[in-house]
Backbone as a printed PyTorch tensor [residue, N CA C, xyz], in Angstrom:
tensor([[[103.4670, 104.8060,  87.0770],
         [104.9640, 104.8800,  87.3020],
         [105.2560, 106.3740,  87.4030]],

        [[104.2050, 107.3470,  87.1500],
         [104.4260, 108.8170,  87.2080],
         [104.1920, 108.9460,  88.5360]],

        [[103.2350, 108.1640,  89.6190],
         [103.0430, 108.4620,  90.6540],
         [104.2640, 108.3580,  91.6710]],

        [[104.8850, 106.9420,  91.2450],
         [106.1380, 106.8390,  92.0230],
         [107.2560, 107.8860,  91.5920]],

        [[107.5060, 108.3250,  90.4310],
         [108.4760, 109.3620,  89.9290],
         [108.0340, 110.6010,  90.8040]],

        [[106.7730, 110.8810,  90.8860],
         [106.3910, 112.1800,  91.7550],
         [106.8070, 111.8170,  93.2860]],

        [[106.5340, 110.8880,  93.7450],
         [106.9120, 110.4200,  95.1140],
         [108.5380, 110.7180,  95.3700]],

        [[109.0240, 110.3760,  94.3360],
         [110.6620, 110.2890,  94.5790],
         [111.1100, 111.8520,  94.5370]],

        [[110.2280, 112.5430,  93.9000],
         [110.7860, 114.1850,  93.5270],
         [110.3580, 115.0720,  95.1760]],

        [[109.1210, 114.5600,  95.4900],
         [108.7520, 114.9440,  96.8250],
         [109.6300, 114.5790,  97.7700]],

        [[110.2000, 113.4520,  97.6410],
         [111.2560, 113.0810,  98.7540],
         [112.5380, 114.1150,  98.9490]],

        [[112.8520, 114.5430,  97.5230],
         [113.9340, 115.2870,  97.8400],
         [113.9080, 116.8710,  97.6340]],

        [[112.4380, 117.2640,  97.6560],
         [112.4310, 118.5530,  97.2870],
         [112.5940, 119.6230,  98.3800]],

        [[112.2610, 119.0160,  99.6470],
         [112.7080, 119.7730, 100.8050],
         [114.0750, 119.8600, 101.1430]],

        [[114.8090, 118.8160, 100.8830],
         [116.2120, 118.7800, 100.9480],
         [116.9710, 119.7720,  99.9470]],

        [[116.3980, 120.0370,  98.7760],
         [116.8980, 121.0550,  97.7700],
         [116.4510, 122.4720,  98.5190]],

        [[115.2340, 122.5370,  98.8560],
         [114.7160, 123.7440,  99.3440],
         [115.5700, 124.3600, 100.6030]],

        [[116.1080, 123.5180, 101.3380],
         [116.8220, 123.8650, 102.4260],
         [118.2060, 124.1430, 102.1400]],

        [[118.9280, 123.8560, 100.8380],
         [120.0100, 124.0700, 100.5070],
         [120.0650, 125.5560,  99.8110]],

        [[118.9290, 125.7710,  99.4080],
         [118.9480, 127.1460,  98.5360],
         [118.8380, 128.3610,  99.6760]],

        [[119.6060, 129.4710,  99.2700],
         [119.2840, 130.6200, 100.2060],
         [118.2330, 131.6660,  99.7810]],

        [[116.9030, 131.0320, 100.6630],
         [115.6320, 131.5810, 100.1320],
         [115.2780, 132.7490, 101.3600]],

        [[114.4770, 133.9240, 100.9560],
         [114.4370, 134.4840, 101.8190],
         [112.7300, 134.1690, 102.4480]],

        [[112.0350, 134.9520, 103.2260],
         [110.8200, 134.4080, 103.9700],
         [109.7560, 134.4370, 103.0300]],

        [[109.7620, 135.2720, 101.9690],
         [108.8270, 135.1670, 101.0210],
         [108.5540, 134.1680, 100.1440]],

        [[110.1400, 133.9140,  99.8820],
         [110.2250, 132.9500,  98.9710],
         [109.9130, 131.5970,  99.6080]],

        [[110.3310, 131.1780, 100.8070],
         [110.0430, 130.2110, 101.6660],
         [108.5390, 129.8890, 101.7460]],

        [[107.7870, 130.8630, 102.0340],
         [106.3980, 130.9920, 102.0050],
         [105.7520, 130.6770, 100.8020]],

        [[106.1700, 131.3690,  99.6250],
         [105.7650, 130.8040,  98.2690],
         [106.0330, 129.3350,  98.1970]],

        [[107.1270, 128.7990,  98.4520],
         [107.3450, 127.4790,  98.4430],
         [106.7990, 126.4800,  98.9830]],

        [[106.0870, 126.8160, 100.4070],
         [105.3600, 125.9600, 100.8460],
         [103.6700, 125.7050, 100.3960]],

        [[103.4340, 126.9840,  99.7370],
         [101.9970, 127.0400,  98.9880],
         [102.2800, 126.0380,  97.8730]],

        [[103.2820, 126.3590,  97.0200],
         [103.3480, 125.7780,  95.7720],
         [103.6850, 124.1660,  95.9000]],

        [[104.3670, 123.8720,  97.2650],
         [104.2680, 122.3960,  97.4930],
         [103.0590, 121.7770,  97.6390]],

        [[102.3580, 122.2830,  98.5050],
         [100.8650, 121.7750,  98.7700],
         [ 99.9560, 121.9150,  97.4300]],

        [[ 99.9910, 122.7250,  96.6760],
         [ 99.2710, 122.6370,  95.0620],
         [ 99.6520, 121.3970,  94.6050]],

        [[101.0590, 121.1350,  94.4540],
         [101.8410, 119.8770,  93.8590],
         [101.2070, 118.7040,  94.4540]],

        [[101.4050, 118.7650,  95.7200],
         [100.9400, 117.5210,  96.4140],
         [ 99.5820, 117.1830,  96.3240]],

        [[ 98.6050, 118.1960,  96.1750],
         [ 97.2110, 118.0250,  95.8660],
         [ 96.9820, 117.2030,  94.5980]],

        [[ 97.6630, 117.7990,  93.5270],
         [ 97.5670, 117.1740,  92.2010],
         [ 98.1490, 115.9090,  92.1590]],

        [[ 99.5470, 115.8590,  92.8740],
         [100.0340, 114.3960,  92.7480],
         [ 99.6740, 113.4870,  93.5290]],

        [[ 99.3190, 113.6680,  94.5370],
         [ 99.2840, 112.8330,  95.8540],
         [ 97.8810, 112.7340,  96.0490]],

        [[ 96.7940, 113.4440,  95.9250],
         [ 95.3420, 113.5020,  96.2700],
         [ 94.4960, 113.3430,  94.6300]],

        [[ 94.8100, 114.1880,  94.0370],
         [ 93.7550, 114.0480,  92.7110],
         [ 94.5390, 112.9870,  91.6860]],

        [[ 95.5760, 112.9530,  91.3890],
         [ 96.0260, 111.5020,  90.5430],
         [ 95.7290, 110.3080,  91.0190]],

        [[ 96.1260, 109.8650,  92.4100],
         [ 95.5960, 108.5370,  92.8550],
         [ 94.1260, 108.5800,  92.7150]],

        [[ 93.2220, 109.6280,  92.9950],
         [ 91.9930, 109.4660,  93.0030],
         [ 91.3560, 109.1400,  91.4830]],

        [[ 92.1100, 110.0210,  90.1920],
         [ 91.7140, 109.6190,  89.2850],
         [ 92.0750, 108.2460,  88.6640]],

        [[ 93.4110, 107.5450,  89.2030],
         [ 93.7800, 106.2780,  88.8740],
         [ 92.6590, 105.1810,  89.7130]],

        [[ 92.3640, 105.5700,  90.8480],
         [ 91.3120, 104.9410,  91.3630],
         [ 89.9880, 104.5430,  90.7840]],

        [[ 89.5050, 105.9490,  90.3720],
         [ 87.8470, 105.8930,  89.7570],
         [ 88.1090, 105.2820,  88.8120]],

        [[ 89.3170, 105.2510,  87.7020],
         [ 89.2070, 104.7520,  86.4040],
         [ 89.3300, 102.9970,  86.7710]],

        [[ 89.9950, 102.5660,  87.9930],
         [ 90.1410, 101.0260,  88.0120],
         [ 89.2020, 100.6760,  88.7210]],

        [[ 88.1240, 101.2810,  89.2540],
         [ 86.9960, 101.0000,  90.4200],
         [ 86.2650,  99.9380,  89.9480]],

        [[ 85.8510,  99.9520,  88.7440],
         [ 84.9910,  99.3420,  88.0910],
         [ 83.6870,  99.5750,  88.4210]],

        [[ 83.2710, 100.6990,  88.5910],
         [ 82.1090, 101.6820,  89.0950],
         [ 81.7270, 100.8960,  90.5520]],

        [[ 82.4360, 100.2980,  91.1400],
         [ 82.2290,  99.9350,  92.5740],
         [ 81.7330, 101.0230,  93.4470]],

        [[ 80.3570, 101.2160,  94.1230],
         [ 80.0670, 102.1630,  94.8880],
         [ 81.1220, 102.2120,  96.2460]],

        [[ 81.1850, 101.1000,  96.6690],
         [ 82.1720, 101.0700,  98.2490],
         [ 83.7350, 101.6020,  97.6660]],

        [[ 84.3420, 101.5630,  96.5270],
         [ 85.6820, 101.9810,  95.9630],
         [ 85.4700, 103.4270,  95.8200]],

        [[ 84.3350, 103.8780,  95.0420],
         [ 84.4390, 105.5450,  94.8320],
         [ 83.9520, 106.1370,  95.8870]],

        [[ 83.3700, 105.6150,  97.0570],
         [ 83.1650, 106.3950,  98.4310],
         [ 84.2020, 106.3290,  98.9500]],

        [[ 85.0890, 105.3120,  99.1370],
         [ 86.4920, 105.5380,  99.7080],
         [ 87.3080, 106.0650,  99.3270]],

        [[ 87.2270, 106.2760,  97.7270],
         [ 88.3510, 107.1040,  97.3190],
         [ 87.9160, 108.7230,  97.1870]],

        [[ 86.4850, 109.1630,  97.5320],
         [ 86.2610, 110.3300,  97.7190],
         [ 86.5080, 110.8320,  99.1470]],

        [[ 86.4770, 109.7940, 100.0690],
         [ 86.8540, 110.0650, 101.4680],
         [ 88.3980, 110.3860, 101.5060]],

        [[ 89.2220, 109.5320, 100.6820],
         [ 90.4290, 109.8970, 100.7310],
         [ 90.8210, 110.9940, 100.1920]],

        [[ 90.1350, 111.6060,  99.1580],
         [ 90.2970, 112.8380,  98.5430],
         [ 89.9810, 113.8540,  99.5280]],

        [[ 89.0280, 113.7750, 100.3310],
         [ 88.6370, 114.7970, 101.5660],
         [ 89.5500, 114.7410, 102.4510]],

        [[ 90.0220, 113.4670, 103.0360],
         [ 91.1840, 113.8230, 104.1040],
         [ 92.4110, 113.8920, 103.5940]],

        [[ 92.8950, 113.8380, 102.2510],
         [ 93.7880, 114.6450, 101.8780],
         [ 93.9610, 115.8410, 102.0120]],

        [[ 93.0480, 116.3950, 101.3970],
         [ 92.7640, 117.9960, 101.5350],
         [ 92.9050, 118.4940, 102.9040]],

        [[ 92.2180, 117.9570, 103.8980],
         [ 92.0660, 118.2850, 105.2850],
         [ 93.7040, 118.2070, 105.7570]],

        [[ 94.3770, 117.0990, 105.5620],
         [ 95.7470, 117.1150, 105.8870],
         [ 96.6250, 118.1340, 105.4860]],

        [[ 96.5760, 118.3860, 104.3140],
         [ 97.3880, 119.3700, 103.5620],
         [ 97.0530, 120.7390, 104.0510]],

        [[ 95.6150, 121.0140, 104.4250],
         [ 95.3090, 122.3120, 105.0070],
         [ 96.0850, 122.5390, 106.4850]],

        [[ 95.9180, 121.4920, 107.1750],
         [ 96.2330, 121.4980, 108.5430],
         [ 97.9830, 121.7860, 108.4440]],

        [[ 98.8070, 120.7110, 107.5450],
         [100.1890, 120.9340, 107.4100],
         [100.4830, 122.5540, 107.3990]],

        [[ 99.6510, 123.1800, 106.0680],
         [100.2330, 124.4960, 105.7710],
         [ 99.6260, 125.3730, 107.0930]],

        [[ 98.8070, 125.0170, 107.8930],
         [ 98.4980, 125.7130, 109.0630],
         [ 99.5870, 125.7780, 109.9480]],

        [[100.0950, 124.3170, 110.3380],
         [101.1170, 124.3080, 111.1690],
         [102.4530, 124.7060, 110.8240]],

        [[102.8610, 124.6570, 109.3690],
         [104.0980, 125.2580, 108.9030],
         [103.8890, 126.8820, 109.0850]],

        [[102.6980, 127.5210, 108.7510],
         [102.6420, 128.7740, 108.8080],
         [102.6200, 129.4110, 110.4320]],

        [[102.3440, 128.6560, 111.1460],
         [102.4800, 129.2530, 112.5840],
         [103.5220, 128.7230, 113.4710]],

        [[104.1550, 128.1860, 112.8510],
         [106.0720, 127.4320, 113.4300],
         [105.3650, 126.2380, 114.2070]],

        [[104.2760, 125.5310, 114.1740],
         [103.8750, 124.2860, 115.2840],
         [104.2510, 123.2690, 114.3900]],

        [[104.8320, 123.1070, 113.4460],
         [105.1230, 121.9820, 112.8120],
         [106.5330, 121.3540, 113.4760]],

        [[106.6600, 119.8200, 113.6850],
         [107.5930, 119.3380, 114.1710],
         [108.9080, 119.1540, 113.1240]],

        [[109.8760, 119.2700, 113.5700],
         [111.0030, 119.3700, 112.3570],
         [111.2730, 118.0300, 112.1360]],

        [[111.4090, 116.8410, 113.2410],
         [111.6320, 115.2560, 112.7190],
         [110.5390, 114.5360, 112.5720]],

        [[109.3440, 114.7860, 112.6050],
         [108.0730, 113.9380, 112.3250],
         [107.2490, 114.8080, 111.8280]],

        [[106.0040, 113.8550, 111.3420],
         [104.8720, 114.4830, 110.6420],
         [103.8240, 113.9760, 111.6340]],

        [[102.5400, 114.7890, 111.9080],
         [101.4700, 114.1960, 112.7010],
         [100.4960, 113.8480, 111.5500]],

        [[100.2210, 112.5390, 111.4930],
         [ 99.2110, 111.7560, 110.4480],
         [100.3510, 111.6350, 109.4150]],

        [[ 99.9080, 110.6960, 108.3850],
         [100.5790, 110.1520, 107.4580],
         [100.6790, 111.2420, 106.3530]],

        [[101.7100, 111.6460, 105.7610],
         [101.8960, 112.5070, 104.5620],
         [101.1410, 112.1420, 103.5890]],

        [[100.4050, 112.9740, 102.7920],
         [ 99.8330, 112.4190, 101.3630],
         [100.8040, 111.8910, 100.4960]],

        [[102.0880, 112.3980, 100.5910],
         [103.1320, 111.7300,  99.3780],
         [103.4340, 110.3180,  99.6870]],

        [[102.9120, 109.7150, 100.7140],
         [103.0860, 108.1410, 100.9660],
         [102.0980, 107.3270, 100.1360]],

        [[101.1180, 107.8990,  99.5800],
         [100.2760, 107.5650,  98.6850],
         [101.1750, 107.0420,  97.3390]],

        [[102.2050, 107.8520,  97.1050],
         [102.9910, 107.5310,  95.8050],
         [103.8910, 106.1550,  96.0610]],

        [[104.0710, 105.6870,  97.5610],
         [104.8010, 104.6790,  97.7310],
         [103.5780, 103.4290,  97.9650]],

        [[102.5470, 103.6440,  98.8450],
         [101.5960, 102.6920,  99.0490],
         [100.8480, 102.2090,  97.8800]],

        [[100.2410, 103.0250,  97.1040],
         [ 99.2810, 102.8610,  96.0430],
         [100.0180, 101.8370,  94.8490]],

        [[101.1060, 102.3170,  94.3450],
         [101.6830, 101.3350,  93.3990],
         [102.2410, 100.0340,  94.0770]],

        [[102.8950, 100.0080,  95.0710],
         [102.9730,  98.8020,  95.8560],
         [101.9390,  97.6620,  96.1090]],

        [[100.9080,  98.4920,  96.6140],
         [ 99.6680,  97.5770,  96.8090],
         [ 98.8530,  97.0970,  95.6830]],

        [[ 98.7440,  98.1650,  94.5930],
         [ 97.9030,  97.5650,  93.3880],
         [ 98.4960,  96.8980,  92.5560]],

        [[100.1060,  96.5410,  92.7580],
         [100.6350,  95.6720,  91.7950],
         [100.0630,  94.4290,  91.9430]],

        [[100.2270,  93.8910,  93.6030],
         [ 99.6980,  92.3370,  93.4850],
         [ 98.3730,  92.1610,  93.2910]],

        [[ 97.2010,  93.4180,  93.4090],
         [ 95.9610,  93.3780,  93.4810],
         [ 95.6460,  92.8620,  91.7570]],

        [[ 96.5430,  93.0780,  90.8620],
         [ 96.2150,  92.7940,  89.6280],
         [ 95.7870,  91.3360,  89.4010]],

        [[ 96.4820,  90.3990,  90.2400],
         [ 96.0440,  88.9030,  90.3480],
         [ 94.8490,  88.9130,  90.9020]],

        [[ 94.0450,  89.6890,  91.4680],
         [ 92.7290,  89.1980,  91.9200],
         [ 91.4920,  89.4180,  91.0190]],

        [[ 90.4320,  88.5960,  91.3010],
         [ 89.2040,  88.6690,  90.6560],
         [ 88.7820,  90.1920,  91.1280]],

        [[ 87.6570,  90.6770,  89.9840],
         [ 87.0590,  91.9770,  89.9400],
         [ 86.2920,  92.2770,  91.4800]],

        [[ 85.7960,  91.2580,  92.0340],
         [ 85.0120,  91.9250,  93.2630],
         [ 86.0150,  91.8300,  94.3520]],

        [[ 87.0980,  91.1510,  94.4880],
         [ 88.1580,  91.1780,  95.5850],
         [ 88.9050,  92.4490,  95.1790]],

        [[ 89.3100,  92.8810,  93.8310],
         [ 90.1010,  94.0210,  93.6680],
         [ 89.1120,  94.9780,  94.0660]],

        [[ 88.1550,  95.2240,  93.7960],
         [ 87.1680,  96.3150,  94.2900],
         [ 87.2100,  96.4470,  95.5760]],

        [[ 87.0070,  95.2930,  96.4920],
         [ 87.0350,  95.3920,  97.8000],
         [ 88.1520,  95.9390,  98.4050]],

        [[ 89.1890,  95.4050,  98.0560],
         [ 90.7500,  95.6210,  98.5040],
         [ 91.0820,  97.3050,  98.0280]],

        [[ 90.6020,  97.8530,  96.5450],
         [ 91.0200,  98.9190,  96.4780],
         [ 90.1730,  99.9660,  97.2020]],

        [[ 89.0840,  99.6830,  97.6270],
         [ 88.3910, 100.6190,  98.4850],
         [ 89.1410, 100.7440, 100.0610]],

        [[ 89.3400,  99.4260, 100.3290],
         [ 89.8880,  99.3370, 101.6370],
         [ 91.3510, 100.3230, 101.9970]],

        [[ 92.0420,  99.8490, 100.7160],
         [ 93.5820, 100.7220, 100.9350],
         [ 92.9540, 102.3370, 100.7640]],

        [[ 92.3780, 102.8580,  99.9140],
         [ 91.7590, 103.9480,  99.7570],
         [ 91.3220, 104.7600, 101.3290]],

        [[ 90.4140, 104.0410, 101.8440],
         [ 90.1660, 104.1230, 103.0520],
         [ 90.8730, 104.0560, 104.1590]],

        [[ 91.8000, 103.2840, 104.3460],
         [ 92.9660, 103.1270, 105.1350],
         [ 93.8400, 104.5040, 105.1240]],

        [[ 94.0650, 104.9330, 103.6750],
         [ 95.0710, 105.9260, 103.7110],
         [ 94.3860, 107.2890, 104.2470]],

        [[ 93.3020, 107.3950, 104.0160],
         [ 92.2610, 108.4900, 104.5310],
         [ 92.3630, 108.6320, 105.7590]],

        [[ 92.0420, 107.3620, 106.6120],
         [ 92.1740, 107.4810, 107.9870],
         [ 93.5280, 107.8770, 108.4750]],

        [[ 94.6780, 107.3340, 107.9160],
         [ 95.9710, 107.4700, 108.5860],
         [ 96.4470, 108.9780, 108.1370]],

        [[ 95.9700, 109.8580, 106.8900],
         [ 96.2460, 111.0010, 106.4670],
         [ 95.6020, 111.8830, 107.8340]],

        [[ 94.3060, 111.7970, 108.7820],
         [ 93.8940, 112.5770, 109.5010],
         [ 94.1030, 111.8630, 110.9090]],

        [[ 94.5700, 110.6630, 111.1970],
         [ 94.7630, 110.2890, 112.6230],
         [ 96.0760, 110.9490, 112.8430]],

        [[ 96.0030, 111.3620, 114.1710],
         [ 97.0950, 112.1130, 115.0180],
         [ 98.0650, 111.0660, 115.3290]],

        [[ 98.8420, 110.3350, 114.3360],
         [ 99.7270, 109.5750, 115.0690],
         [101.1110, 110.2010, 114.4750]],

        [[102.1640, 109.9480, 114.9000],
         [103.6240, 110.6820, 114.6950],
         [104.0360, 109.8010, 113.7470]],

        [[104.5290, 110.1280, 112.6520],
         [105.1910, 109.5440, 111.4950],
         [106.5270, 110.1370, 111.5150]],

        [[107.5640, 109.4150, 111.6950],
         [109.0810, 110.2300, 111.4680],
         [109.3660, 110.3370, 109.9510]],

        [[110.1650, 111.5220, 109.7890],
         [110.1510, 111.9760, 108.5170],
         [111.5030, 111.0620, 108.0870]],

        [[111.3540, 110.7020, 106.9410],
         [112.4670, 109.7090, 106.4950],
         [113.8690, 110.3380, 106.2740]],

        [[114.9160, 109.6620, 107.0400],
         [116.3800, 109.7270, 106.7060],
         [117.1800, 108.7860, 106.3350]],

        [[118.3980, 109.1710, 106.2060],
         [119.3040, 108.1500, 105.8050],
         [118.9870, 107.1230, 105.1830]],

        [[118.9130, 105.9580, 105.5490],
         [118.5450, 104.4450, 104.7230],
         [117.3820, 104.6090, 104.4020]],

        [[116.5620, 105.2590, 104.8040],
         [114.9500, 105.1590, 104.2030],
         [114.8290, 106.1050, 102.6390]],

        [[116.2240, 107.0020, 102.5230],
         [115.9940, 107.4320, 101.2340],
         [116.4780, 106.5600, 100.1760]],

        [[117.3500, 105.6080, 100.6200],
         [117.7960, 104.4780,  99.6900],
         [116.9430, 103.5910,  99.6090]],

        [[116.1060, 102.9420, 100.7020],
         [115.0380, 102.1000, 100.4730],
         [113.7000, 102.6880,  99.6930]],

        [[113.5450, 103.8070,  99.9400],
         [112.4740, 104.4540,  98.9650],
         [112.8910, 104.3090,  97.5560]],

        [[114.2080, 104.7500,  97.4620],
         [114.7970, 104.7210,  95.8010],
         [114.6130, 103.5020,  95.0920]],

        [[115.1410, 102.2660,  95.8030],
         [115.1740, 100.9060,  95.5800],
         [113.8540, 100.6330,  95.4760]],

        [[112.7920, 100.6340,  95.9450],
         [111.3890, 100.5630,  95.9720],
         [111.2010, 101.0490,  94.4980]],

        [[111.3070, 102.4300,  94.3000],
         [110.7990, 102.9290,  93.4240],
         [111.5600, 102.5750,  92.1130]],

        [[112.6070, 102.1340,  92.0260],
         [113.0240, 101.4500,  90.8280],
         [112.4620, 100.1680,  90.4090]],

        [[112.4860,  99.2500,  91.4630],
         [111.7740,  98.1340,  91.4660],
         [110.4100,  98.2000,  90.7740]],

        [[109.6000,  99.2180,  91.5230],
         [107.9350,  99.1840,  91.0780],
         [107.9840,  99.8470,  89.9130]],

        [[108.7400, 100.8450,  89.3640],
         [109.0530, 101.2180,  88.0550],
         [109.0740, 100.4380,  87.0010]],

        [[110.1910,  99.3130,  87.2530],
         [110.5160,  98.3810,  86.5710],
         [109.0820,  97.3140,  86.2810]],

        [[108.7650,  97.1140,  87.2830],
         [107.5500,  96.3310,  87.4340],
         [106.2310,  96.5130,  86.5360]],

        [[106.0110,  98.0500,  87.0110],
         [104.9150,  98.5810,  86.1830],
         [105.2790,  98.6240,  84.5680]],

        [[106.4290,  98.9720,  84.1640],
         [106.8590,  98.9320,  83.1230],
         [106.6120,  97.5840,  82.2980]],

        [[107.2720,  96.7230,  83.1200],
         [107.3480,  95.4860,  82.5410],
         [105.8610,  95.2270,  82.2530]],

        [[104.8280,  95.4500,  83.0980],
         [103.4780,  95.4590,  83.1280],
         [102.9470,  95.8920,  81.7280]],

        [[103.1930,  97.1150,  81.4410],
         [102.7290,  97.9640,  80.4050],
         [103.0100,  97.3880,  79.2650]],

        [[104.3700,  96.9240,  79.0370],
         [105.1330,  96.4380,  77.9890],
         [104.5310,  95.0640,  77.5670]],

        [[104.1440,  94.2140,  78.6210],
         [103.8880,  93.0380,  78.2270],
         [102.6360,  92.7320,  78.1110]],

        [[101.5280,  93.6410,  78.7920],
         [100.1120,  93.6820,  78.6870],
         [ 99.5180,  92.5940,  78.9290]],

        [[100.1130,  91.6520,  79.8030],
         [ 99.6140,  90.5690,  80.5110],
         [ 98.5350,  90.6880,  81.1950]],

        [[ 98.6200,  91.4030,  81.8130],
         [ 97.3210,  91.8920,  83.0170],
         [ 96.5880,  93.1420,  82.6130]],

        [[ 95.3260,  93.3070,  82.7950],
         [ 94.4590,  94.1320,  82.8280],
         [ 93.8500,  94.5080,  84.2940]],

        [[ 93.3250,  95.7100,  84.1880],
         [ 92.7100,  96.0680,  85.5440],
         [ 91.2370,  95.3920,  85.2340]],

        [[ 90.4700,  95.2950,  86.4280],
         [ 89.2720,  94.6310,  86.6800],
         [ 88.5680,  94.3880,  85.3230]]])
């Protein structure tokens, strides 16, 4: 649930920053601070969750480590592009790490219904897929308009589902 809420905050932080009258030093500081927050929220936190629910699966653990490395490389490239002015204004090169806040809670929820072996395999595959998408030079449009509403609706839906799961304790991981 916290991952989803962090994703929502990340969705709007750039908008808020652009509305503020910041000087160049404050903007540069904001870029660096945003990256540190992204590392903690969208690389480290998902990895810790993944390790905790991996059931000790070597496959899943290797994929989670690759996810962490790819996330760090992707963020380093992002900072380099922003610092040199080469970053695109309307798209991202590679999947932003913040998308982990959407993908993981959505994908992990139906996985609760799988057996342990299938769960561990799919868990590893999801982390590996995200890792590859982080560093693959594909153009990902920045969210605009209706996507803000869509992401917010998905966030409310999955916070509700995960809350209901936590309260009812009907399912447990692996």
